[in-house]
DSSP file (Angstrom, degrees, kcal/mol; ACC not computed):
  #  RESIDUE AA STRUCTURE BP1 BP2  ACC     N-H-->O    O-->H-N    N-H-->O    O-->H-N    TCO  KAPPA ALPHA  PHI   PSI    X-CA   Y-CA   Z-CA
    1    1 A M              0   0    0      0, 0.0     2,-0.1     0, 0.0     0, 0.0   0.000 360.0 360.0 360.0 133.3   50.7    3.5  -29.7
    2    2 A S     >  -     0   0    0      1,-0.1     4,-1.9     4,-0.0     5,-0.1  -0.308 360.0-119.8 -74.8 154.5   52.4    0.2  -30.6
    3    3 A V  H  > S+     0   0    0      2,-0.2     4,-2.8     1,-0.2     5,-0.1   0.837 117.8  57.7 -61.6 -31.5   50.4   -2.9  -32.3
    4    4 A W  H  > S+     0   0    0      2,-0.2     4,-3.2     1,-0.2     5,-0.3   0.921 105.0  49.0 -78.0 -38.0   51.5   -4.9  -29.2
    5    5 A T  H  > S+     0   0    0      1,-0.2     4,-2.4     2,-0.2    -1,-0.2   0.940 112.3  48.1 -58.6 -42.1   49.7   -2.3  -26.9
    6    6 A I  H  X S+     0   0    0     -4,-1.9     4,-2.9     2,-0.2    -2,-0.2   0.935 113.3  48.0 -59.8 -47.1   46.5   -2.5  -29.1
    7    7 A L  H  X S+     0   0    0     -4,-2.8     4,-2.1     1,-0.2    -2,-0.2   0.868 110.4  50.6 -69.0 -32.9   46.7   -6.4  -29.0
    8    8 A W  H  X S+     0   0    0     -4,-3.2     4,-2.7     2,-0.2    -1,-0.2   0.947 112.3  47.7 -71.3 -43.2   47.1   -6.4  -25.2
    9    9 A V  H  X S+     0   0    0     -4,-2.4     4,-2.0    -5,-0.3    -2,-0.2   0.933 111.6  50.0 -51.1 -51.2   44.1   -4.1  -24.8
   10   10 A L  H  X S+     0   0    0     -4,-2.9     4,-2.3     1,-0.2    -1,-0.2   0.838 108.6  52.2 -60.1 -33.7   42.1   -6.2  -27.1
   11   11 A W  H  X S+     0   0    0     -4,-2.1     4,-2.5     2,-0.2    -2,-0.2   0.896 110.7  50.0 -68.5 -39.1   43.0   -9.4  -25.2
   12   12 A G  H  X S+     0   0    0     -4,-2.7     4,-2.5     2,-0.2    -2,-0.2   0.900 111.5  46.9 -62.2 -40.4   41.9   -7.7  -22.0
   13   13 A I  H  X S+     0   0    0     -4,-2.0     4,-2.2     2,-0.2    -2,-0.2   0.871 112.6  48.0 -67.0 -42.7   38.7   -6.7  -23.5
   14   14 A A  H  X S+     0   0    0     -4,-2.3     4,-2.7     2,-0.2     5,-0.2   0.909 111.3  52.0 -71.7 -39.0   38.0  -10.2  -25.0
   15   15 A F  H  X S+     0   0    0     -4,-2.5     4,-3.1     1,-0.2     5,-0.4   0.979 111.2  47.6 -60.3 -49.7   38.9  -11.8  -21.5
   16   16 A A  H  X S+     0   0    0     -4,-2.5     4,-2.5    -5,-0.2     5,-0.2   0.899 113.0  46.9 -60.7 -37.1   36.4   -9.4  -19.8
   17   17 A V  H  X S+     0   0    0     -4,-2.2     4,-3.1     2,-0.2     5,-0.2   0.979 115.5  47.2 -62.2 -54.7   33.6  -10.1  -22.4
   18   18 A I  H  X S+     0   0    0     -4,-2.7     4,-1.9     1,-0.2    -2,-0.2   0.924 119.0  38.8 -53.8 -54.8   34.2  -13.9  -22.1
   19   19 A E  H  X S+     0   0    0     -4,-3.1     4,-2.4    -5,-0.2     5,-0.3   0.932 114.7  55.1 -66.5 -48.3   34.3  -13.9  -18.3
   20   20 A G  H  X S+     0   0    0     -4,-2.5     4,-2.7    -5,-0.4     5,-0.2   0.929 111.1  45.1 -51.4 -55.2   31.4  -11.4  -18.1
   21   21 A L  H  X S+     0   0    0     -4,-3.1     4,-2.4     2,-0.2    -1,-0.2   0.839 110.7  51.7 -54.0 -41.1   29.2  -13.5  -20.2
   22   22 A S  H  X>S+     0   0    0     -4,-1.9     4,-1.4    -5,-0.2     5,-0.6   0.835 112.4  47.1 -69.3 -32.9   30.1  -16.7  -18.4
   23   23 A I  H  <5S+     0   0    0     -4,-2.4    -2,-0.2     2,-0.2    -1,-0.2   0.875 113.8  47.2 -72.0 -40.5   29.2  -15.0  -15.1
   24   24 A R  H  <5S+     0   0    0     -4,-2.7    -2,-0.2    -5,-0.3    -3,-0.2   0.898 108.8  56.1 -64.9 -40.8   26.0  -13.6  -16.5
   25   25 A N  H  <5S-     0   0    0     -4,-2.4    -1,-0.2    -5,-0.2    -2,-0.2   0.853  89.0-161.3 -53.1 -43.4   25.2  -16.9  -17.8
   26   26 A D  T  <5 +     0   0    0     -4,-1.4     2,-0.3     1,-0.2    -3,-0.1   0.834  35.0 144.7  56.0  37.6   25.6  -18.5  -14.3
   27   27 A A    > < -     0   0    0     -5,-0.6     3,-0.8     1,-0.1     4,-0.3  -0.684  57.4 -94.4 -92.8 159.3   26.0  -22.0  -15.7
   28   28 A K  T 3  S+     0   0    0     -2,-0.3    -1,-0.1     1,-0.2    -3,-0.0  -0.495 103.6  13.2 -75.3 142.3   28.3  -24.4  -13.9
   29   29 A N  T 3  S+     0   0    0     -2,-0.2    -1,-0.2     1,-0.0    -7,-0.0   0.793  90.4 115.5  60.6  38.6   31.8  -24.6  -15.1
   30   30 A D    <   +     0   0    0     -3,-0.8    -7,-0.1    -8,-0.2    -8,-0.1   0.731  52.3  78.9-101.8 -37.4   31.7  -21.5  -17.3
   31   31 A T  S  > S-     0   0    0     -4,-0.3     4,-2.1    -9,-0.2     5,-0.2  -0.342  84.1-116.2 -77.2 155.1   34.3  -19.2  -15.6
   32   32 A L  H  > S+     0   0    0      1,-0.2     4,-2.5     2,-0.2     5,-0.2   0.902 115.1  55.2 -61.0 -41.4   38.1  -19.4  -16.0
   33   33 A S  H  > S+     0   0    0      1,-0.2     4,-2.1     2,-0.2    -1,-0.2   0.881 108.8  46.3 -58.4 -40.0   38.5  -20.2  -12.3
   34   34 A E  H  > S+     0   0    0      2,-0.2     4,-1.4     1,-0.2    -1,-0.2   0.875 111.3  53.2 -77.1 -29.2   36.1  -23.1  -12.5
   35   35 A H  H  X S+     0   0    0     -4,-2.1     4,-2.9     2,-0.2    -2,-0.2   0.905 108.2  50.7 -56.9 -46.0   37.9  -24.3  -15.6
   36   36 A L  H  X S+     0   0    0     -4,-2.5     4,-2.3     1,-0.2     5,-0.2   0.878 107.3  54.3 -71.4 -37.2   41.3  -24.2  -13.7
   37   37 A R  H  <>S+     0   0    0     -4,-2.1     5,-1.8    -5,-0.2     4,-0.5   0.870 112.9  41.8 -67.5 -31.1   39.8  -26.2  -10.9
   38   38 A L  H  <5S+     0   0    0     -4,-1.4    -2,-0.2     3,-0.2    -1,-0.2   0.852 115.0  50.2 -80.0 -31.7   38.7  -29.0  -13.2
   39   39 A W  H  <5S+     0   0    0     -4,-2.9    -2,-0.2     1,-0.2    -3,-0.2   0.904 120.8  34.6 -58.2 -39.3   42.0  -28.9  -15.3
   40   40 A F  T  <5S-     0   0    0     -4,-2.3    11,-0.2    -5,-0.2    -1,-0.2   0.495 102.6-132.9 -98.8  -5.4   44.2  -29.1  -12.1
   41   41 A R  T > 5 +     0   0    0     -4,-0.5     3,-2.4    -5,-0.2     6,-0.4   0.965  32.7 179.6  54.6  51.0   41.6  -31.4  -10.2
   42   42 A T  T 3 < +     0   0    0     -5,-1.8    -1,-0.2     5,-0.3    -4,-0.1   0.487  68.7  77.2 -69.1   4.8   41.9  -29.1   -7.2
   43   43 A D  T 3  S+     0   0    0     -6,-0.3     2,-0.4    -5,-0.1    -1,-0.3   0.471  92.0  62.7 -88.8  -2.4   39.4  -31.5   -5.5
   44   44 A T  S <> S-     0   0    0     -3,-2.4     4,-2.7    -4,-0.2     5,-0.2  -0.868  89.3-121.6-116.7 156.5   42.3  -33.9   -5.0
   45   45 A K  H  > S+     0   0    0     -2,-0.4     4,-1.9     1,-0.2     5,-0.2   0.870 114.5  50.2 -58.3 -39.6   45.5  -33.4   -2.9
   46   46 A L  H  > S+     0   0    0      2,-0.2     4,-2.5     1,-0.2    -1,-0.2   0.846 111.1  49.5 -70.7 -35.0   47.7  -34.0   -5.8
   47   47 A G  H  > S+     0   0    0     -6,-0.4     4,-2.9     2,-0.2    -5,-0.3   0.949 112.3  47.2 -70.0 -47.5   45.7  -31.4   -8.0
   48   48 A R  H  X S+     0   0    0     -4,-2.7     4,-1.8    -7,-0.4    -2,-0.2   0.858 114.1  47.9 -66.6 -34.7   45.9  -28.7   -5.2
   49   49 A T  H  X S+     0   0    0     -4,-1.9     4,-2.7    -5,-0.2     5,-0.3   0.957 112.2  49.0 -71.3 -45.7   49.7  -29.3   -4.7
   50   50 A S  H  X S+     0   0    0     -4,-2.5     4,-3.1     1,-0.2     5,-0.4   0.961 113.6  47.1 -58.3 -48.2   50.3  -29.2   -8.5
   51   51 A W  H  X S+     0   0    0     -4,-2.9     4,-1.9   -11,-0.2    -1,-0.2   0.874 112.6  48.8 -57.0 -36.7   48.2  -25.9   -8.6
   52   52 A L  H  X S+     0   0    0     -4,-1.8     4,-2.6     2,-0.2    -1,-0.2   0.921 116.9  42.6 -71.5 -42.2   50.1  -24.3   -5.6
   53   53 A V  H  X S+     0   0    0     -4,-2.7     4,-2.7     2,-0.2     5,-0.3   0.961 118.3  42.5 -74.8 -46.4   53.6  -25.3   -7.1
   54   54 A I  H  X S+     0   0    0     -4,-3.1     4,-2.7    -5,-0.3     5,-0.2   0.965 119.9  43.2 -71.1 -41.7   52.8  -24.2  -10.9
   55   55 A S  H  X S+     0   0    0     -4,-1.9     4,-2.8    -5,-0.4     5,-0.3   0.940 114.0  52.7 -70.6 -38.1   51.0  -20.9   -9.8
   56   56 A G  H  X S+     0   0    0     -4,-2.6     4,-2.6    -5,-0.2     5,-0.2   0.973 111.7  44.4 -60.2 -53.0   53.7  -20.2   -7.2
   57   57 A V  H  X S+     0   0    0     -4,-2.7     4,-2.8     1,-0.2     5,-0.2   0.949 115.7  49.1 -54.6 -55.5   56.5  -20.6   -9.8
   58   58 A F  H  X S+     0   0    0     -4,-2.7     4,-2.6    -5,-0.3    -1,-0.2   0.892 114.0  43.5 -50.7 -48.7   54.6  -18.5  -12.4
   59   59 A F  H  X S+     0   0    0     -4,-2.8     4,-2.8     2,-0.2     5,-0.3   0.852 113.0  52.7 -72.3 -34.5   53.8  -15.7  -10.0
   60   60 A G  H  X S+     0   0    0     -4,-2.6     4,-2.2    -5,-0.3     5,-0.2   0.952 113.7  42.9 -63.2 -47.3   57.4  -15.7   -8.6
   61   61 A W  H  X S+     0   0    0     -4,-2.8     4,-3.0    -5,-0.2     5,-0.3   0.944 114.7  52.2 -69.3 -37.9   58.8  -15.4  -12.1
   62   62 A F  H  X S+     0   0    0     -4,-2.6     4,-2.2    -5,-0.2     5,-0.2   0.925 109.6  47.1 -54.4 -48.7   56.2  -12.8  -13.0
   63   63 A V  H  X S+     0   0    0     -4,-2.8     4,-2.2     1,-0.2    -1,-0.2   0.893 115.4  45.3 -62.9 -37.8   56.8  -10.6  -10.2
   64   64 A T  H  X S+     0   0    0     -4,-2.2     4,-2.8    -5,-0.3     5,-0.3   0.877 110.7  54.5 -76.4 -30.0   60.5  -10.8  -10.7
   65   65 A H  H  X S+     0   0    0     -4,-3.0     4,-1.9    -5,-0.2    -1,-0.2   0.863 111.3  44.2 -61.1 -37.1   60.2  -10.2  -14.4
   66   66 A I  H  X S+     0   0    0     -4,-2.2     4,-1.2    -5,-0.3    -2,-0.2   0.928 116.0  47.6 -75.7 -43.9   58.3   -7.1  -14.0
   67   67 A A  H  < S+     0   0    0     -4,-2.2     4,-0.5    -5,-0.2    -2,-0.2   0.936 117.8  40.8 -56.0 -50.7   60.6   -5.8  -11.2
   68   68 A V  H >X S+     0   0    0     -4,-2.8     4,-1.3     1,-0.2     3,-0.8   0.799 107.6  60.1 -74.5 -36.0   63.7   -6.5  -13.1
   69   69 A A  H 3< S+     0   0    0     -4,-1.9    -1,-0.2    -5,-0.3    -2,-0.2   0.789 102.5  52.3 -67.6 -23.4   62.6   -5.5  -16.5
   70   70 A G  T 3< S+     0   0    0     -4,-1.2    -1,-0.3     1,-0.2    -2,-0.2   0.701 109.6  50.6 -85.1  -9.3   61.9   -2.0  -15.4
   71   71 A A  T <4        0   0    0     -3,-0.8    -2,-0.2    -4,-0.5    -1,-0.2   0.696 360.0 360.0 -84.3 -26.4   65.5   -1.8  -13.9
   72   72 A A     <        0   0    0     -4,-1.3    -1,-0.2     0, 0.0    -2,-0.1   0.389 360.0 360.0 -78.0 360.0   67.1   -3.0  -16.9
């Protein structure tokens, strides 16, 4: 097993622990999704549009990256 595999697994576990604790804590603005809403100001039209554009570009790149990397 490579060091990168171990690091990705540890990252996934850390994320699950942090998100799980914030959900269990049940305080406002603890979870990642709540932070993203605050950071991108999705309560405004500009914030929603920015979020849609940025996430659309990222997910478009990510899907292509995964599909093409496997074919190369």
